[in-house]
PADO-270293 format. One line per 10 residues: number of its first residue (from 1); their letters; for each residue x, y, z of C-alpha. Coordinates in Angstrom, 1 decimal, m for minus. Example, Ala and Ser with C-alpha at 12.3 -4.5 7.8 and 13.67 -1.06 7.14 Angstrom:
<pts>
1	AS	12.3,m4.5,7.8 | 13.7,m1.1,7.1
</pts>
This chain:
<pts>
1	MKKFSLLLFA	52.9,97.1,68.3 | 54.7,97.6,65.0 | 58.3,98.8,65.3 | 59.6,101.3,62.8 | 63.1,101.3,61.3 | 65.7,103.9,60.5 | 68.7,103.9,58.2 | 72.0,103.9,60.1 | 75.3,104.8,58.6 | 78.1,102.8,60.1
11	ILSTVLLSCD	81.7,103.9,59.8 | 82.7,101.6,57.0 | 79.5,100.8,55.3 | 75.8,101.7,55.1 | 73.5,99.0,56.6 | 69.7,99.0,56.8 | 68.8,97.9,60.3 | 65.5,97.8,62.3 | 65.5,99.6,65.7 | 64.8,96.3,67.4
21	SLVDGLNDDP	67.6,94.3,65.8 | 70.2,96.9,66.4 | 69.3,97.4,70.0 | 68.8,93.7,70.8 | 72.3,93.0,69.6 | 73.8,95.7,71.8 | 71.9,94.8,74.9 | 73.0,91.2,75.2 | 75.7,92.0,77.8 | 76.6,95.6,78.7
31	NLPTEAPSDI	79.7,94.2,80.5 | 81.3,93.1,77.2 | 82.3,96.4,75.6 | 84.4,94.7,73.0 | 81.2,93.6,71.2 | 81.0,97.0,69.5 | 83.0,100.2,69.7 | 81.4,103.1,71.7 | 80.8,105.1,68.6 | 78.6,102.4,67.1
41	ILTGTQVGLI	76.7,101.9,70.4 | 76.2,105.7,70.4 | 74.4,105.4,67.0 | 72.2,102.7,68.4 | 71.3,104.8,71.4 | 70.2,107.6,69.2 | 68.1,105.4,67.0 | 66.4,104.1,70.2 | 65.8,107.6,71.4 | 64.2,108.6,68.1
51	QALEGDLARR	61.9,105.6,68.3 | 60.9,106.6,71.8 | 60.2,110.3,71.2 | 58.7,110.1,67.7 | 56.8,106.8,68.0 | 54.0,105.4,70.0 | 54.5,107.6,73.1 | 54.1,110.7,71.1 | 50.9,109.4,69.5 | 49.5,108.6,72.8
61	CGMWSGYFTG	50.4,111.9,74.3 | 48.7,113.5,71.3 | 45.4,111.8,72.1 | 45.5,113.4,75.6 | 46.5,116.8,74.3 | 43.8,117.7,71.8 | 46.0,116.8,68.8 | 44.6,113.4,67.8 | 41.4,111.4,68.1 | 41.5,107.6,68.6
71	EAQQYEGFYN	39.2,106.1,66.1 | 39.6,102.3,66.3 | 41.3,99.4,68.0 | 43.4,100.2,71.1 | 43.5,103.9,70.2 | 39.8,104.3,70.7 | 40.0,103.0,74.3 | 43.1,105.0,75.0 | 41.5,108.2,73.7 | 38.5,107.6,76.0
81	YIPTAGDFNA	40.8,107.2,79.1 | 40.5,103.5,79.5 | 44.1,102.4,78.8 | 45.7,99.2,80.1 | 49.1,98.7,81.6 | 50.2,96.8,78.5 | 49.6,99.9,76.4 | 52.8,101.3,77.8 | 55.2,98.3,77.5 | 56.6,99.4,74.2
91	GWEDLYANAI	57.2,103.0,75.1 | 58.9,102.1,78.4 | 61.1,99.6,76.5 | 62.0,102.3,74.0 | 63.1,104.7,76.7 | 64.9,102.3,79.1 | 66.2,99.4,77.0 | 66.8,101.1,73.7 | 67.9,104.6,74.9 | 68.9,104.7,78.5
101	RNAKVAQQTA	70.6,101.3,78.7 | 72.5,101.8,75.5 | 73.6,105.3,76.6 | 75.1,103.8,79.7 | 76.8,101.0,77.7 | 78.2,103.5,75.2 | 79.6,105.5,78.1 | 81.1,102.5,79.8 | 82.7,101.3,76.6 | 84.1,104.7,75.9
111	ETEGNTGIIT	85.7,104.7,79.3 | 87.2,101.3,78.7 | 88.6,102.6,75.4 | 90.0,105.7,77.1 | 87.9,107.8,74.8 | 86.1,110.0,77.3 | 85.2,113.7,76.9 | 82.8,114.8,74.1 | 81.3,111.3,73.6 | 80.7,111.1,77.4
121	GITDVLYALA	78.9,114.5,77.3 | 76.8,113.3,74.4 | 75.7,110.1,76.1 | 74.8,112.1,79.2 | 72.6,114.4,77.2 | 70.9,111.4,75.6 | 70.4,109.7,79.0 | 69.0,113.0,80.4 | 66.5,113.4,77.5 | 65.2,109.8,77.9
131	AGTSTALWGN	65.1,109.9,81.7 | 63.5,113.3,81.7 | 60.8,112.2,79.3 | 60.2,109.1,81.5 | 59.8,111.1,84.8 | 57.5,113.7,83.1 | 55.2,110.9,81.9 | 55.3,108.5,84.9 | 56.4,110.5,87.9 | 58.6,108.4,90.2
141	VPFSQAGDYN	60.9,106.3,87.9 | 64.2,104.5,87.9 | 67.0,107.0,87.3 | 70.4,106.6,88.9 | 70.3,102.8,88.7 | 68.6,102.6,85.3 | 70.3,100.9,82.5 | 72.8,99.0,84.7 | 71.1,95.7,84.4 | 73.9,93.5,85.8
151	NFPTPSFEDQ	74.2,95.5,89.0 | 70.6,96.6,89.3 | 68.3,94.2,87.4 | 65.3,95.6,89.3 | 66.2,99.3,89.7 | 64.6,101.4,92.4 | 62.1,104.1,91.7 | 63.2,107.5,92.8 | 61.1,110.5,93.8 | 60.2,112.7,90.8
161	ADVYAGLQVL	61.7,115.8,92.4 | 65.0,113.9,93.0 | 65.0,112.7,89.4 | 64.6,116.3,88.1 | 67.4,117.5,90.5 | 69.6,114.6,89.2 | 68.9,115.6,85.6 | 70.3,119.1,86.2 | 73.4,117.6,87.8 | 73.8,115.2,84.9
171	LDGAISNLGT	73.5,117.9,82.3 | 76.0,120.1,84.2 | 78.4,117.2,83.9 | 77.6,116.8,80.2 | 78.3,120.5,79.5 | 81.7,120.1,81.3 | 82.6,117.0,79.3 | 81.6,118.6,76.0 | 84.0,121.4,76.7 | 87.1,119.2,77.1
181	GTGRPATGTD	87.8,119.1,73.4 | 88.8,115.4,73.5 | 86.9,112.1,72.8 | 84.9,113.2,69.8 | 83.0,110.2,68.3 | 84.1,108.9,64.9 | 82.8,110.8,61.8 | 79.3,109.7,60.9 | 78.4,107.9,64.1 | 76.6,110.8,65.8
191	LFFNGDPDRW	73.4,111.1,63.7 | 72.5,114.5,65.0 | 75.6,116.8,65.0 | 78.5,114.6,63.9 | 80.1,115.1,67.3 | 80.1,118.9,67.3 | 80.5,119.8,71.0 | 79.2,123.4,70.6 | 75.9,122.3,69.2 | 75.5,119.5,71.8
201	TEVAWTLKAR	76.2,122.1,74.5 | 73.3,124.3,73.3 | 71.0,121.2,73.3 | 72.1,120.5,76.9 | 71.2,124.1,78.0 | 67.8,123.9,76.3 | 67.2,120.6,78.1 | 68.1,122.2,81.4 | 65.6,124.9,80.6 | 62.9,122.3,79.7
211	FYMDTREYQS	63.3,120.5,83.0 | 63.2,123.7,85.0 | 60.0,124.6,83.1 | 58.6,121.1,84.1 | 59.3,121.9,87.8 | 58.1,125.6,87.5 | 61.5,127.0,88.3 | 61.0,129.8,85.8 | 63.9,132.0,86.7 | 66.4,129.1,86.3
221	AYEAALNGIG	64.6,128.1,83.1 | 65.1,131.6,81.6 | 68.7,131.7,82.6 | 69.4,128.3,81.1 | 67.5,129.1,77.8 | 69.7,132.1,77.3 | 72.5,129.6,76.6 | 70.3,127.3,74.7 | 69.8,126.5,71.0 | 70.4,129.8,69.1
231	SASNSMVASH	69.4,129.0,65.6 | 67.1,126.6,63.7 | 70.2,124.8,62.2 | 71.3,123.8,65.7 | 68.0,122.1,66.6 | 68.2,118.4,67.5 | 66.0,116.7,64.9 | 65.5,113.2,63.6 | 66.3,113.3,59.9 | 64.3,111.2,57.5
241	SSARGTENLY	64.3,110.4,53.8 | 62.1,108.6,51.2 | 64.4,105.5,51.3 | 62.6,102.4,52.5 | 62.9,102.1,56.3 | 64.1,105.7,56.8 | 60.7,107.5,56.5 | 59.2,109.8,59.1 | 57.7,107.6,61.8 | 54.3,109.4,61.7
251	YQFFAGNRDQ	54.3,109.0,57.9 | 55.0,105.3,58.4 | 52.0,105.0,60.7 | 49.5,107.0,58.7 | 50.6,105.8,55.3 | 50.7,102.2,56.5 | 47.9,100.1,57.7 | 47.0,102.2,60.8 | 45.5,105.3,59.0 | 42.0,104.4,60.2
261	DLSSRGAHIV	43.0,104.1,63.8 | 43.9,107.8,64.5 | 42.8,111.1,63.1 | 42.3,114.7,64.3 | 38.6,114.7,63.9 | 37.1,117.2,66.4 | 40.6,117.8,67.9 | 41.1,121.1,69.7 | 44.0,122.2,67.5 | 41.7,122.1,64.4
271	GLLNPEASGY	39.4,124.8,65.9 | 42.4,127.0,66.7 | 43.9,127.0,63.3 | 40.9,126.6,60.9 | 40.0,130.1,59.6 | 36.4,128.9,59.3 | 36.1,127.8,63.0 | 34.6,130.0,65.7 | 37.7,129.5,67.9 | 40.1,130.6,65.2
281	RGNARTNETA	43.1,132.3,66.7 | 44.1,134.5,63.8 | 43.8,138.3,63.9 | 45.0,141.4,62.1 | 48.6,140.4,62.8 | 48.3,136.6,62.4 | 47.2,134.5,59.5 | 47.1,130.8,60.3 | 46.0,129.5,56.9 | 49.4,128.2,55.9
291	RFGFLLISTA	50.2,126.6,59.2 | 46.7,125.0,59.2 | 47.4,123.5,55.8 | 50.9,122.4,56.8 | 49.7,120.5,60.0 | 46.3,119.2,58.9 | 44.1,118.2,56.1 | 40.5,119.1,56.9 | 37.3,118.1,55.2 | 33.6,118.6,56.0
301	ESAVPNTDGI	33.6,115.2,57.8 | 37.0,115.0,59.5 | 40.6,116.2,59.8 | 43.8,114.2,59.6 | 47.4,115.0,60.1 | 49.1,116.0,56.9 | 51.4,113.4,55.4 | 52.3,115.8,52.6 | 53.2,118.5,55.2 | 54.5,118.2,58.7
311	FSIDSSFPLV	54.5,114.4,58.5 | 55.6,114.0,55.0 | 57.8,111.0,54.1 | 61.1,112.9,54.5 | 60.1,115.4,57.2 | 62.5,115.8,60.1 | 61.1,115.5,63.6 | 62.1,117.9,66.3 | 63.4,116.4,69.6 | 65.0,119.5,71.1
321	SFEENLLTLA	64.4,122.6,69.0 | 65.2,126.3,68.5 | 61.4,126.9,68.5 | 61.1,125.4,72.0 | 64.0,127.5,73.3 | 62.6,130.7,71.9 | 59.2,130.0,73.5 | 60.7,129.0,76.8 | 62.5,132.4,76.8 | 59.1,134.0,76.1
331	EAGVRARNFD	57.1,132.2,78.8 | 59.8,132.1,81.5 | 60.6,135.7,80.6 | 57.1,136.8,81.5 | 56.9,134.7,84.6 | 60.3,135.4,86.0 | 61.3,138.8,84.6 | 58.6,141.1,83.2 | 56.0,141.7,80.4 | 58.4,143.5,78.1
341	IGLGHLNEFR	61.0,140.8,78.1 | 58.5,138.1,77.4 | 56.9,140.1,74.6 | 60.3,140.7,73.1 | 61.0,137.0,72.9 | 57.6,136.2,71.6 | 58.2,138.7,68.8 | 61.6,137.0,68.1 | 59.6,133.8,67.5 | 57.1,135.5,65.3
351	AYMSAGGYIG	59.8,137.1,63.2 | 61.3,133.6,62.8 | 57.8,132.3,61.7 | 57.3,135.2,59.4 | 60.4,134.2,57.5 | 59.1,130.7,57.1 | 59.9,129.1,60.5 | 59.4,125.4,60.7 | 56.8,125.5,58.0 | 59.3,126.5,55.3
361	ADPLQYDAYD	56.9,128.7,53.4 | 57.8,132.4,52.8 | 56.4,134.8,53.5 | 54.0,134.2,56.3 | 52.0,136.7,58.4 | 53.1,136.7,62.0 | 53.6,140.5,62.6 | 55.1,141.7,65.8 | 52.7,142.4,68.6 | 52.6,145.8,70.4
371	AADFDAGGME	52.2,146.0,74.2 | 48.8,147.7,73.6 | 47.5,144.5,72.0 | 47.5,142.9,75.4 | 45.9,145.8,77.3 | 42.3,145.2,78.5 | 40.1,145.5,75.4 | 43.1,145.1,73.1 | 43.4,142.6,70.2 | 44.6,139.8,72.4
381	NQDGISSENA	42.7,140.7,75.6 | 39.0,141.1,74.8 | 38.0,139.6,78.2 | 40.0,142.1,80.2 | 42.4,140.0,82.1 | 45.8,141.4,83.2 | 48.2,142.3,80.3 | 50.7,139.8,81.7 | 48.1,137.0,81.7 | 47.0,137.9,78.2
391	LLREILEERY	50.5,137.6,77.0 | 51.1,134.3,78.8 | 47.9,133.0,77.3 | 49.2,133.8,73.8 | 52.6,132.2,74.5 | 51.1,129.0,75.9 | 48.8,128.7,72.9 | 51.8,129.2,70.6 | 53.7,126.5,72.4 | 50.7,124.2,72.2
401	ITFFGQIKGY	50.5,124.6,68.4 | 54.3,124.4,67.9 | 54.5,121.2,69.8 | 51.9,119.4,67.7 | 52.6,115.7,67.6 | 55.3,116.0,70.3 | 55.4,114.7,73.8 | 56.1,118.2,75.1 | 52.5,119.3,74.2 | 51.0,116.9,76.8
411	IDVRRTLDES	53.6,117.9,79.4 | 52.7,121.6,78.9 | 49.0,120.9,79.2 | 49.4,119.2,82.6 | 51.8,121.8,83.9 | 49.4,124.6,83.3 | 46.1,122.8,84.0 | 45.2,124.8,87.1 | 45.9,128.2,85.5 | 42.4,128.7,84.2
421	NVRVQLTPNT	43.0,132.2,82.9 | 45.9,131.4,80.7 | 46.0,127.7,79.9 | 44.9,126.2,76.6 | 41.2,125.7,77.0 | 41.0,122.0,76.4 | 38.1,119.9,77.6 | 38.4,116.2,78.5 | 37.8,113.7,75.8 | 35.2,112.1,78.1
431	GDRFPQRFLY	34.1,112.8,81.7 | 35.3,115.8,83.6 | 39.0,114.9,84.4 | 42.2,115.0,82.5 | 44.7,112.1,82.6 | 47.7,113.2,84.7 | 50.2,110.4,84.0 | 50.8,107.2,82.1 | 50.3,103.8,83.8 | 53.4,101.8,84.8
441	PQTEVDQNPN	53.8,99.2,82.1 | 52.7,95.6,82.7 | 56.2,94.4,82.0 | 57.7,96.5,84.8 | 54.9,95.5,87.2 | 55.6,91.8,86.5 | 59.4,91.9,86.6 | 60.4,94.7,89.0 | 59.3,94.4,92.7 | 60.3,98.0,93.2
451	TPDPIPGIFT	57.4,99.2,91.1 | 55.2,101.5,93.2 | 52.4,99.7,95.0 | 49.6,100.6,94.9 | 50.0,101.6,91.3 | 48.6,105.1,90.7 | 45.9,105.5,88.2 | 45.9,107.9,85.2 | 44.0,110.6,87.1 | 46.5,110.8,90.0
461	ATPINQ	48.8,113.7,89.5 | 52.6,113.1,89.5 | 54.3,114.6,92.5 | 55.5,117.9,90.8 | 51.9,118.5,89.6 | 50.1,117.9,92.9
</pts>
């Protein structure tokens, strides 16, 4: 599997490095912290996390979420629900070797340097984001022993519920460390926020809300999101440019030699956004023409993700975003509070989109909804379900579209799969069942005797989804 590179800015000079070469150098021995300062290891950790969340794992999630269609080579088999364990080797390595391990090394090195505090909080957030993604995709996974290869070369697999509980504790500690005011990483070494503890604290709260959503603890999710990312400028995004090696990773894939392997031909999202499709979601308050053109290029024969729009060469990629936080407030607001609170947050999101939102165009038509629009027979409730369910359906559909190309889209689809009245109405790519999890990678099966045995198949729900 081709690896993609990103441009890293070191403290004293700018060096073009591949994700692999950077991470390999840092992973030789995590007990030798003098090999690199904690600030530089922090940079490598962030690069590894970008690769994990924007790379192959996201494309594979997209094929099981109605975003992409596998057309050739291994993507065709994956799309048709016949993956192999080897398909997941690279994604697992990106999460565990390139992100989790380096987060732990960065933290250990900072402690040795006596530089704890903000940098410790940042590495905890990075660790939580990587581990939370892993447990969402695989279920029971290594967590507390992960990344400490010298002491735990074959880490144990922990119950998914315990991992999620541990993530909340980890993020609470991160928030505390970020508030110390000491141990800020050197200028330029934090690729996301340049060590700003307030912005990292907002990300930590949004991640807490994300993980509470995964476990359906909607009251806790709502309360956490109230403290989460409060503006688009505070979103955690992977920045890209047109310089060689720094391009958007989806752009690198589609503009490279893999453009025939993956498309959006017949994908569910096309029917939702195409004004000429029978399932078009637009209405008197909503015009999806601009968003459709931003996300996709559609022809009479096919549809492909737009490499001059959402996946342009210099487009940033959202990892933890303002949009996610707003839509979490909307969904959890309906589920845990009441209709009016959820509608209010949805209209906040629509106001953001009307002003350009993540599309960047201005103006767009996403007018505020009225409560009557969700009454039986109203604009958003032609089939006469409860007004709360009609509102939830709209919010879940909005989340689905907003998470186009992101791992979160697949996680949402599984979380709501049994909610037939409100879920996004996807149909399986083939057969009559949806994939519920990723296979444990062949490398882990071969090297770690603690890998679950028997190995669950893709149609076996993870514990929190059973």
